[in-house]
N, C-alpha and C positions, 0 to 999 in steps of 0.2 A: 504494499499499499504506499502511496506517495504521501509527502508531508508538506506543510504550508511552505517550509522553506524551499523545497524542490519546485513547487508551483511558481513561487516568486522568482526563482533562478532561471526557470524555463521560459518565463515571460516577463522579462525585466521591464520595470516601469508600469506594467499594466495593473498589478496588485500590490505594489510595494506599500501603499498606505493602508491596506486592508489588514485586520487583526487576524492573528493565528487562529482564534477561536471561530471566526466566521468562516474562514479558509477551511479549517478542519471540519466544520459542520457540512460544508458543500462537498468536500472530498468524500465524506461518509455517505452522503446522499447519492453521489455518483457512483461509488463502490457498491451500492445496492441495486444499481441498474444493470451493470455489466458483470459477467463471470469470468473469473481469472482463468479457469480450466478452459473456456472457449477462446479467449483472447491469447493465451500463452505469453510469449515474449513480448507482446505488444500491449499487455494489460496496463502497465503503468503510462504508457503513452496515451492510450485511450482513455484512462482516467484523467490524465492531465488535461486533455483537450475537453472532455465533457464537464469536468470541474470548472474550467475557464468559461465554458458555455454558460453554464448555470450562473456563475458570478456575474459574468457580462449582462446577463438577462435579469438578475434579481437584485443586484446590490448597486444602488446609485453610487456614482463616482463623487468623491469629495469635492465640492466646490462647483459642481455641475448643476446649472438650472434645469437640466432636462433629466427626467427619470429614465431608467433603462428601457421601458417600453417605447419612449419616444424616438429612440434611435433606431434607423432601420438598416444600418451597415456602417462600414468604416468610413471615417471623414473623406470626402472627396474633394471638397473645395471650401475654402474659408476666405471671407472678405471682410476686411476690417471697417472701411467706410460705409456707413448705413447697413451694417451687419448683414452679411449674406453666408449661410451655413448650407452646405449640401452633403448628404450622405449617399454612399454607393449602395445600390439595391441588390440584394442577393436573390439568386433564382429561387422561386417558390414552387409549390407543386407537391404532390404526394400528400400524404396524410396531414392533419393538423399537426402532429407531433414532429414529423420530418419537416415541415415548413417552419416550425419554431427552430429546429436545429440549423436550417438554412438562414436564419436571421442574423447569425454572428459567423465570423471567419472561423472561429474555434468550433463551432457546431458543424460546419462544413467539412472541416478536417475530421471531426469525429465520425461523420456519416461515411466518409471514405474508408476509414479504418473499419467501421462496423460492417460495411459490405464485404470487406476481405474476410472477416472473422465470423460473421453471422449470415452470410448470404446463402440462398438455397433453402430447400425444404429441411425441416427438423424432424428427425425420426427418434422417438424415445428410446434410450440406452436398453430399457428393460425388455424390449422386442427380441433382443439378442442374447438374453441370458437365460 
C-alpha cells in the first residue's frame, strides 16, 4: 500500500499542502476499489492514480475560489487582464463512473491501467476448483 509521502513525491506540487490524514483516507478509499491480486506489480501505480483522481475531484485546493466540481480539466489558458480562464475538456462517454474518471488526467491514466488489468470477462475462480 502506498503512503501519503509517496503520493506527494509522485505528484510534486499537486498535493503538497494536503494533510497526511486526508491523503491516507483517500488512499484507503482507493485501496478498497482495486484488488492487489488483479493488478500485480502495477497495484501501487494504479493506487497512486486513483487516489490522485479522488483527491482532485473531492478536495478543494487551498486558496482556490473554485470547488473541485467546477473544474473540467487541466488549465489550458489563463489571461490576467479582465480575467479569462479556460480548462481543457477531457473525453467523456461510457458509464457515469467512467465519465467521472475521465474528468481528470489522473483518472484517465487510471482507466488506461484498469483496462490492462481488468479488461475482458470475469470468470469466478471457484469454477475451476
